[in-house]
TIMI-2910 file (N, C-alpha, C, CB; in pm, 1 decimal, decimal comma, always signed):
<rs>
+----------+----------+----------+----------+----------+----------+----------+----------+----------+----------+----------+----------+------+
!      n_x !      n_y !      n_z !     ca_x !     ca_y !     ca_z !      c_x !      c_y !      c_z !     cb_x !     cb_y !     cb_z ! resn !
+----------+----------+----------+----------+----------+----------+----------+----------+----------+----------+----------+----------+------+
!  -6986,1 !  -2200,2 !  +2538,5 !  -6926,3 !  -2176,9 !  +2667,2 !  -6836,3 !  -2294,2 !  +2705,4 !  -7034,1 !  -2154,5 !  +2772,8 !  Unk !
!  -6872,1 !  -2408,8 !  +2657,4 !  -6791,2 !  -2528,0 !  +2685,7 !  -6647,9 !  -2507,8 !  +2638,8 !  -6851,9 !  -2652,3 !  +2618,1 !  Unk !
!  -6631,0 !  -2456,1 !  +2517,9 !  -6497,2 !  -2442,0 !  +2460,7 !  -6412,8 !  -2337,5 !  +2533,3 !  -6507,5 !  -2405,8 !  +2314,5 !  Unk !
!  -6474,7 !  -2236,2 !  +2589,2 !  -6402,0 !  -2128,4 !  +2656,6 !  -6423,2 !  -2128,7 !  +2807,3 !  -6444,1 !  -1994,8 !  +2600,3 !  Unk !
!  -6462,2 !  -2242,6 !  +2860,5 !  -6495,1 !  -2251,5 !  +3002,8 !  -6383,6 !  -2197,4 !  +3092,8 !  -6524,4 !  -2395,7 !  +3039,6 !  Unk !
!  -6259,0 !  -2232,5 !  +3061,8 !  -6147,7 !  -2186,5 !  +3144,4 !  -6132,2 !  -2034,8 !  +3141,0 !  -6018,8 !  -2252,0 !  +3098,9 !  Unk !
!  -6167,7 !  -1972,4 !  +3029,3 !  -6161,5 !  -1826,1 !  +3022,8 !  -6266,7 !  -1763,6 !  +3115,4 !  -6182,4 !  -1777,3 !  +2877,2 !  Unk !
!  -6381,6 !  -1828,7 !  +3127,2 !  -6485,1 !  -1778,1 !  +3217,0 !  -6442,1 !  -1795,0 !  +3362,6 !  -6618,9 !  -1850,5 !  +3191,7 !  Unk !
!  -6395,0 !  -1913,3 !  +3397,2 !  -6358,3 !  -1937,9 !  +3536,7 !  -6235,3 !  -1857,8 !  +3578,5 !  -6332,8 !  -2086,4 !  +3558,6 !  Unk !
!  -6144,9 !  -1830,4 !  +3485,2 !  -6027,0 !  -1750,2 !  +3519,2 !  -6066,0 !  -1606,3 !  +3554,2 !  -5926,7 !  -1750,6 !  +3402,5 !  Unk !
!  -6186,1 !  -1566,4 !  +3515,4 !  -6237,6 !  -1433,9 !  +3550,0 !  -6324,8 !  -1438,5 !  +3676,7 !  -6318,5 !  -1376,6 !  +3432,5 !  Unk !
!  -6328,1 !  -1554,6 !  +3738,9 !  -6405,4 !  -1569,3 !  +3861,8 !  -6552,3 !  -1598,7 !  +3839,5 !  -6392,8 !  -1446,6 !  +3943,0 !  Unk !
!  -6589,9 !  -1630,3 !  +3717,0 !  -6731,2 !  -1657,0 !  +3685,3 !  -6767,8 !  -1802,0 !  +3717,0 !  -6759,9 !  -1626,7 !  +3536,5 !  Unk !
!  -6889,2 !  -1820,2 !  +3757,9 !  -6948,6 !  -1953,4 !  +3772,0 !  -7039,3 !  -1970,8 !  +3651,3 !  -7028,5 !  -1970,2 !  +3909,7 !  Unk !
!  -7026,9 !  -2080,4 !  +3581,6 !  -7111,4 !  -2107,6 !  +3465,0 !  -7209,8 !  -2217,0 !  +3503,3 !  -7025,7 !  -2149,7 !  +3339,8 !  Unk !
!  -7337,0 !  -2191,8 !  +3477,7 !  -7442,6 !  -2289,9 !  +3502,5 !  -7530,2 !  -2299,3 !  +3379,9 !  -7526,8 !  -2252,3 !  +3627,2 !  Unk !
!  -7568,0 !  -2419,1 !  +3344,8 !  -7667,8 !  -2439,9 !  +3239,7 !  -7798,7 !  -2474,7 !  +3309,5 !  -7624,0 !  -2553,5 !  +3137,9 !  Unk !
!  -7908,5 !  -2434,3 !  +3250,4 !  -8039,8 !  -2468,9 !  +3305,0 !  -8118,4 !  -2535,4 !  +3193,8 !  -8115,5 !  -2342,5 !  +3361,1 !  Unk !
!  -8166,6 !  -2655,4 !  +3221,3 !  -8243,0 !  -2732,1 !  +3124,0 !  -8390,2 !  -2736,8 !  +3165,8 !  -8185,5 !  -2875,3 !  +3109,9 !  Unk !
!  -8477,5 !  -2709,5 !  +3071,2 !  -8621,5 !  -2719,3 !  +3097,4 !  -8674,9 !  -2856,9 !  +3058,9 !  -8697,6 !  -2610,0 !  +3020,7 !  Unk !
!  -8585,4 !  -2944,5 !  +3017,9 !  -8624,2 !  -3080,7 !  +2981,2 !  -8637,7 !  -3165,5 !  +3107,0 !  -8521,0 !  -3143,5 !  +2884,0 !  Unk !
!  -8713,3 !  -3273,9 !  +3100,3 !  -8719,4 !  -3366,2 !  +3214,2 !  -8579,1 !  -3417,6 !  +3249,8 !  -8813,7 !  -3485,3 !  +3182,3 !  Unk !
!  -8560,3 !  -3452,5 !  +3375,6 !  -8428,5 !  -3494,6 !  +3425,4 !  -8369,9 !  -3609,5 !  +3343,9 !  -8438,7 !  -3535,9 !  +3571,5 !  Unk !
!  -8450,0 !  -3709,0 !  +3310,3 !  -8399,2 !  -3824,6 !  +3234,8 !  -8351,5 !  -3782,9 !  +3096,1 !  -8507,9 !  -3932,8 !  +3222,3 !  Unk !
!  -8425,6 !  -3696,5 !  +3030,6 !  -8385,9 !  -3650,2 !  +2897,2 !  -8258,4 !  -3566,2 !  +2905,4 !  -8499,8 !  -3568,2 !  +2831,9 !  Unk !
!  -8250,2 !  -3482,4 !  +3006,9 !  -8128,8 !  -3401,3 !  +3026,6 !  -8008,5 !  -3490,7 !  +3051,8 !  -8147,1 !  -3302,9 !  +3144,2 !  Unk !
!  -8026,0 !  -3593,0 !  +3134,8 !  -7916,7 !  -3686,4 !  +3165,5 !  -7871,2 !  -3758,9 !  +3039,3 !  -7960,8 !  -3788,6 !  +3272,5 !  Unk !
!  -7965,7 !  -3800,2 !  +2955,9 !  -7930,5 !  -3866,0 !  +2829,5 !  -7847,0 !  -3773,6 !  +2742,1 !  -8057,3 !  -3909,7 !  +2754,0 !  Unk !
!  -7889,4 !  -3648,2 !  +2730,7 !  -7816,7 !  -3550,9 !  +2649,8 !  -7675,5 !  -3530,5 !  +2705,6 !  -7893,0 !  -3416,5 !  +2645,1 !  Unk !
!  -7665,4 !  -3513,9 !  +2836,3 !  -7536,0 !  -3485,3 !  +2897,7 !  -7440,2 !  -3603,4 !  +2891,7 !  -7555,5 !  -3443,9 !  +3040,7 !  Unk !
!  -7492,7 !  -3724,6 !  +2880,5 !  -7405,5 !  -3841,2 !  +2863,4 !  -7331,8 !  -3834,1 !  +2730,6 !  -7486,7 !  -3971,4 !  +2871,8 !  Unk !
!  -7398,4 !  -3786,9 !  +2628,4 !  -7336,4 !  -3780,0 !  +2495,9 !  -7275,0 !  -3643,8 !  +2465,5 !  -7438,5 !  -3813,3 !  +2390,1 !  Unk !
!  -7313,9 !  -3540,5 !  +2541,9 !  -7261,6 !  -3404,3 !  +2523,5 !  -7221,6 !  -3347,8 !  +2660,8 !  -7368,7 !  -3311,2 !  +2453,3 !  Unk !
!  -7119,7 !  -3405,2 !  +2724,2 !  -7084,9 !  -3361,4 !  +2859,5 !  -7041,7 !  -3214,8 !  +2864,2 !  -6974,2 !  -3448,8 !  +2915,2 !  Unk !
!  -7077,0 !  -3151,0 !  +2973,6 !  -7039,8 !  -3012,0 !  +2996,7 !  -6943,8 !  -3004,8 !  +3115,2 !  -7165,6 !  -2924,3 !  +3022,0 !  Unk !
!  -6851,5 !  -2909,7 !  +3113,5 !  -6758,5 !  -2896,5 !  +3225,8 !  -6819,0 !  -2819,4 !  +3343,8 !  -6631,6 !  -2827,3 !  +3179,5 !  Unk !
!  -6943,6 !  -2777,2 !  +3329,7 !  -7011,7 !  -2701,0 !  +3434,2 !  -7145,3 !  -2767,2 !  +3466,1 !  -7032,6 !  -2553,3 !  +3390,7 !  Unk !
!  -7202,9 !  -2736,8 !  +3582,6 !  -7328,0 !  -2801,2 !  +3623,5 !  -7446,4 !  -2763,0 !  +3535,1 !  -7359,0 !  -2765,9 !  +3766,9 !  Unk !
!  -7538,1 !  -2856,7 !  +3521,7 !  -7665,7 !  -2831,9 !  +3454,2 !  -7776,2 !  -2851,8 !  +3557,2 !  -7685,5 !  -2927,1 !  +3329,4 !  Unk !
!  -7853,2 !  -2748,3 !  +3578,2 !  -7965,1 !  -2753,3 !  +3671,2 !  -8092,2 !  -2785,9 !  +3593,9 !  -7979,8 !  -2619,2 !  +3748,2 !  Unk !
!  -8180,5 !  -2864,5 !  +3653,7 !  -8303,9 !  -2906,6 !  +3587,6 !  -8418,2 !  -2815,6 !  +3633,7 !  -8336,0 !  -3057,0 !  +3618,5 !  Unk !
!  -8490,5 !  -2760,5 !  +3537,8 !  -8602,8 !  -2670,0 !  +3565,4 !  -8726,6 !  -2719,0 !  +3490,7 !  -8568,1 !  -2523,3 !  +3524,1 !  Unk !
!  -8767,4 !  -2843,1 !  +3520,0 !  -8884,2 !  -2901,7 !  +3451,8 !  -9009,2 !  -2816,1 !  +3465,9 !  -8912,1 !  -3040,5 !  +3506,5 !  Unk !
!  -9024,3 !  -2750,3 !  +3578,8 !  -9142,6 !  -2667,6 !  +3603,1 !  -9133,6 !  -2529,3 !  +3541,4 !  -9165,3 !  -2654,1 !  +3750,0 !  Unk !
!  -9022,7 !  -2500,6 !  +3474,8 !  -8999,3 !  -2372,9 !  +3405,6 !  -9001,4 !  -2252,5 !  +3500,1 !  -9103,7 !  -2353,3 !  +3297,2 !  Unk !
!  -8971,5 !  -2273,3 !  +3625,7 !  -8971,0 !  -2163,9 !  +3722,2 !  -8869,9 !  -2056,7 !  +3684,4 !  -8941,0 !  -2216,8 !  +3861,7 !  Unk !
!  -8745,8 !  -2098,2 !  +3659,8 !  -8641,4 !  -2002,3 !  +3623,7 !  -8667,3 !  -1946,2 !  +3484,5 !  -8502,1 !  -2068,3 !  +3629,8 !  Unk !
!  -8704,5 !  -2031,6 !  +3391,3 !  -8732,5 !  -1985,2 !  +3255,3 !  -8841,0 !  -1877,9 !  +3255,2 !  -8774,8 !  -2102,8 !  +3166,2 !  Unk !
!  -8945,7 !  -1899,2 !  +3333,8 !  -9054,1 !  -1800,1 !  +3340,6 !  -9007,6 !  -1672,3 !  +3408,7 !  -9175,1 !  -1857,9 !  +3415,2 !  Unk !
!  -8929,9 !  -1685,7 !  +3514,0 !  -8880,2 !  -1568,3 !  +3587,7 !  -8796,3 !  -1477,9 !  +3498,4 !  -8797,4 !  -1612,5 !  +3709,0 !  Unk !
!  -8719,3 !  -1538,6 !  +3409,0 !  -8632,4 !  -1462,3 !  +3319,2 !  -8692,1 !  -1446,7 !  +3179,1 !  -8496,6 !  -1529,4 !  +3309,4 !  Unk !
!  -8819,4 !  -1480,6 !  +3163,9 !  -8892,7 !  -1466,7 !  +3037,2 !  -8821,1 !  -1537,3 !  +2921,5 !  -8911,6 !  -1318,3 !  +3003,4 !  Unk !
!  -8771,6 !  -1657,0 !  +2947,2 !  -8698,3 !  -1731,7 !  +2845,2 !  -8776,4 !  -1852,4 !  +2793,8 !  -8565,0 !  -1777,3 !  +2900,6 !  Unk !
!  -8902,1 !  -1863,6 !  +2829,5 !  -8981,4 !  -1977,9 !  +2786,3 !  -9009,2 !  -1976,4 !  +2637,1 !  -9111,1 !  -1981,7 !  +2861,6 !  Unk !
!  -9060,5 !  -2085,9 !  +2587,8 !  -9096,1 !  -2097,0 !  +2445,8 !  -9201,6 !  -1993,6 !  +2408,9 !  -9147,1 !  -2238,9 !  +2413,2 !  Unk !
!  -9196,3 !  -1950,5 !  +2287,3 !  -9295,7 !  -1859,9 !  +2231,6 !  -9347,2 !  -1920,8 !  +2101,8 !  -9236,1 !  -1717,1 !  +2207,8 !  Unk !
!  -9458,5 !  -1871,1 !  +2056,0 !  -9523,4 !  -1925,5 !  +1937,5 !  -9428,5 !  -1935,4 !  +1817,1 !  -9642,8 !  -1840,0 !  +1901,5 !  Unk !
!  -9349,6 !  -1832,6 !  +1793,4 !  -9264,1 !  -1831,5 !  +1674,3 !  -9125,6 !  -1892,0 !  +1696,3 !  -9248,5 !  -1691,1 !  +1625,9 !  Unk !
!  -9094,5 !  -1932,1 !  +1818,4 !  -8964,3 !  -1996,1 !  +1839,8 !  -8978,6 !  -2145,9 !  +1815,0 !  -8910,4 !  -1968,5 !  +1984,3 !  Unk !
!  -8872,8 !  -2206,2 !  +1771,2 !  -8874,2 !  -2349,9 !  +1742,9 !  -8824,2 !  -2423,8 !  +1866,4 !  -8786,4 !  -2384,3 !  +1617,6 !  Unk !
!  -8902,5 !  -2426,7 !  +1969,3 !  -8860,5 !  -2488,7 !  +2095,2 !  -8822,2 !  -2382,6 !  +2196,3 !  -8743,0 !  -2584,6 !  +2072,3 !  Unk !
!  -8743,9 !  -2422,6 !  +2293,2 !  -8703,4 !  -2332,3 !  +2400,7 !  -8613,7 !  -2221,9 !  +2346,8 !  -8631,4 !  -2409,7 !  +2512,0 !  Unk !
!  -8638,4 !  -2099,9 !  +2389,9 !  -8554,4 !  -1988,3 !  +2345,8 !  -8424,1 !  -1988,3 !  +2425,6 !  -8629,0 !  -1852,4 !  +2362,5 !  Unk !
!  -8312,5 !  -1960,7 !  +2358,7 !  -8185,1 !  -1955,5 !  +2430,2 !  -8176,5 !  -1826,7 !  +2512,3 !  -8066,2 !  -1964,9 !  +2331,2 !  Unk !
!  -8123,5 !  -1837,5 !  +2629,9 !  -8106,7 !  -1719,3 !  +2714,5 !  -7973,0 !  -1727,9 !  +2786,0 !  -8223,0 !  -1706,5 !  +2816,9 !  Unk !
!  -7912,1 !  -1614,0 !  +2804,1 !  -7784,9 !  -1606,8 !  +2873,6 !  -7787,3 !  -1483,0 !  +2961,2 !  -7665,0 !  -1603,7 !  +2773,9 !  Unk !
!  -7749,4 !  -1499,9 !  +3087,5 !  -7747,2 !  -1388,5 !  +3181,6 !  -7615,7 !  -1387,7 !  +3256,4 !  -7865,1 !  -1396,8 !  +3280,1 !  Unk !
!  -7564,7 !  -1267,5 !  +3280,3 !  -7450,2 !  -1248,7 !  +3367,8 !  -7504,9 !  -1179,2 !  +3491,6 !  -7333,8 !  -1165,0 !  +3298,3 !  Unk !
!  -7489,7 !  -1246,2 !  +3604,4 !  -7537,4 !  -1192,5 !  +3731,0 !  -7415,8 !  -1158,3 !  +3814,4 !  -7631,2 !  -1293,3 !  +3805,5 !  Unk !
!  -7406,9 !  -1033,0 !  +3854,7 !  -7291,7 !   -986,8 !  +3931,1 !  -7289,0 !  -1045,6 !  +4070,8 !  -7291,6 !   -836,2 !  +3939,1 !  Unk !
!  -7177,5 !  -1027,1 !  +4140,7 !  -7164,6 !  -1080,1 !  +4276,0 !  -7268,3 !  -1021,1 !  +4372,4 !  -7024,9 !  -1053,0 !  +4328,3 !  Unk !
!  -7326,6 !   -908,6 !  +4333,1 !  -7429,1 !   -844,4 !  +4415,0 !  -7569,2 !   -898,5 !  +4386,1 !  -7426,6 !   -694,6 !  +4392,4 !  Unk !
!  -7579,9 !   -996,5 !  +4294,2 !  -7709,0 !  -1056,4 !  +4261,4 !  -7787,7 !   -980,2 !  +4156,5 !  -7791,0 !  -1067,7 !  +4384,4 !  Unk !
!  -7730,9 !   -876,1 !  +4100,7 !  -7799,0 !   -794,4 !  +3999,1 !  -7760,9 !   -843,7 !  +3859,6 !  -7762,7 !   -643,4 !  +4015,3 !  Unk !
!  -7861,0 !   -856,1 !  +3773,1 !  -7835,3 !   -896,4 !  +3634,2 !  -7760,6 !   -782,8 !  +3565,3 !  -7969,2 !   -930,5 !  +3558,0 !  Unk !
!  -7639,8 !   -811,4 !  +3521,2 !  -7554,0 !   -711,8 !  +3455,2 !  -7560,4 !   -722,0 !  +3303,6 !  -7409,9 !   -728,0 !  +3501,1 !  Unk !
!  -7609,0 !   -835,4 !  +3255,1 !  -7622,3 !   -856,3 !  +3110,7 !  -7726,9 !   -963,4 !  +3090,5 !  -7485,5 !   -896,8 !  +3044,0 !  Unk !
!  -7811,6 !   -943,7 !  +2994,7 !  -7911,1 !  -1044,4 !  +2962,5 !  -7938,8 !  -1047,8 !  +2814,0 !  -8039,1 !  -1018,8 !  +3038,8 !  Unk !
!  -7956,1 !  -1165,9 !  +2762,0 !  -7988,0 !  -1182,6 !  +2620,6 !  -8080,1 !  -1303,3 !  +2607,4 !  -7858,2 !  -1200,3 !  +2533,7 !  Unk !
!  -8198,4 !  -1280,0 !  +2553,4 !  -8293,0 !  -1388,5 !  +2526,4 !  -8317,4 !  -1387,8 !  +2376,1 !  -8428,8 !  -1371,4 !  +2608,2 !  Unk !
!  -8276,6 !  -1494,7 !  +2310,1 !  -8290,3 !  -1503,0 !  +2165,4 !  -8427,3 !  -1553,4 !  +2123,1 !  -8183,4 !  -1592,5 !  +2108,7 !  Unk !
!  -8458,9 !  -1531,5 !  +1998,3 !  -8586,1 !  -1578,8 !  +1943,6 !  -8575,3 !  -1724,0 !  +1896,9 !  -8630,9 !  -1489,0 !  +1827,3 !  Unk !
!  -8456,8 !  -1764,5 !  +1856,4 !  -8433,5 !  -1899,9 !  +1805,7 !  -8305,6 !  -1955,1 !  +1866,5 !  -8425,2 !  -1900,9 !  +1650,5 !  Unk !
!  -8284,5 !  -2085,6 !  +1854,1 !  -8169,6 !  -2150,6 !  +1915,0 !  -8034,9 !  -2094,5 !  +1868,7 !  -8174,6 !  -2296,7 !  +1885,9 !  Unk !
!  -8027,6 !  -2040,2 !  +1749,8 !  -7901,1 !  -1989,8 !  +1697,3 !  -7874,6 !  -1845,2 !  +1740,8 !  -7900,6 !  -1999,3 !  +1545,2 !  Unk !
!  -7967,1 !  -1782,5 !  +1815,1 !  -7949,8 !  -1645,7 !  +1864,2 !  -7880,2 !  -1644,9 !  +1999,9 !  -8085,5 !  -1574,7 !  +1874,1 !  Unk !
!  -7754,7 !  -1683,3 !  +1999,8 !  -7677,8 !  -1690,6 !  +2122,4 !  -7561,7 !  -1591,5 !  +2111,9 !  -7626,5 !  -1836,0 !  +2148,4 !  Unk !
!  -7541,5 !  -1508,6 !  +2215,1 !  -7428,1 !  -1415,2 !  +2208,7 !  -7295,5 !  -1491,1 !  +2204,8 !  -7430,5 !  -1318,7 !  +2329,5 !  Unk !
!  -7197,2 !  -1429,9 !  +2143,6 !  -7065,9 !  -1494,1 !  +2134,3 !  -6999,7 !  -1497,6 !  +2271,9 !  -6975,5 !  -1419,8 !  +2032,5 !  Unk !
!  -6912,9 !  -1595,2 !  +2289,8 !  -6836,7 !  -1602,2 !  +2414,1 !  -6754,0 !  -1475,6 !  +2433,4 !  -6745,7 !  -1726,0 !  +2414,8 !  Unk !
!  -6701,0 !  -1422,3 !  +2324,6 !  -6619,9 !  -1300,3 !  +2332,9 !  -6702,4 !  -1185,1 !  +2390,4 !  -6564,7 !  -1262,2 !  +2193,4 !  Unk !
!  -6827,0 !  -1172,7 !  +2346,4 !  -6913,1 !  -1065,0 !  +2398,6 !  -6938,3 !  -1082,5 !  +2547,4 !  -7047,1 !  -1061,5 !  +2323,3 !  Unk !
!  -6961,1 !  -1204,9 !  +2591,0 !  -6987,7 !  -1230,6 !  +2732,8 !  -6861,1 !  -1209,2 !  +2815,1 !  -7041,3 !  -1374,1 !  +2753,3 !  Unk !
!  -6747,3 !  -1249,9 !  +2763,2 !  -6621,3 !  -1227,8 !  +2833,6 !  -6593,5 !  -1078,1 !  +2848,9 !  -6505,5 !  -1296,5 !  +2759,0 !  Unk !
!  -6628,8 !  -1000,2 !  +2750,4 !  -6613,4 !   -854,3 !  +2759,4 !  -6699,4 !   -798,0 !  +2872,1 !  -6651,0 !   -787,4 !  +2625,6 !  Unk !
!  -6820,1 !   -849,0 !  +2886,5 !  -6907,6 !   -806,7 !  +2997,1 !  -6842,2 !   -842,1 !  +3130,0 !  -7048,1 !   -873,3 !  +2986,2 !  Unk !
!  -6791,3 !   -963,6 !  +3141,9 !  -6724,9 !  -1005,8 !  +3265,6 !  -6605,0 !   -917,5 !  +3297,3 !  -6680,6 !  -1151,8 !  +3255,1 !  Unk !
!  -6528,7 !   -882,2 !  +3196,1 !  -6411,2 !   -797,3 !  +3217,2 !  -6450,2 !   -659,2 !  +3269,3 !  -6332,1 !   -783,3 !  +3087,2 !  Unk !
!  -6570,4 !   -615,2 !  +3235,5 !  -6616,5 !   -481,8 !  +3277,4 !  -6673,1 !   -480,8 !  +3421,2 !  -6723,5 !   -431,3 !  +3179,8 !  Unk !
!  -6694,5 !   -597,6 !  +3479,0 !  -6750,5 !   -602,4 !  +3615,0 !  -6644,5 !   -568,1 !  +3719,7 !  -6809,4 !   -741,8 !  +3643,9 !  Unk !
+----------+----------+----------+----------+----------+----------+----------+----------+----------+----------+----------+----------+------+
</rs>
């Protein structure tokens, strides 16, 4: 999403990252891997649990999740992968945005 951030914002989308890592660890990561969009800290896994994106026995750490929430607050697209490499392409997400 970092590489295509302008394509998302040109469609009126707000991009947010949510980290389940402690704030200090997230800050360390973001210092070396800056993002053009905000990263929210969810140490208590409140959001991760709400969207069923928490770690599972067979996943190698936190499962990747991506959601498109429409202006009406309704989830219009959701994808929760089993492993870190199970992330939908930016093109697929942009297509969803174009359909809203």
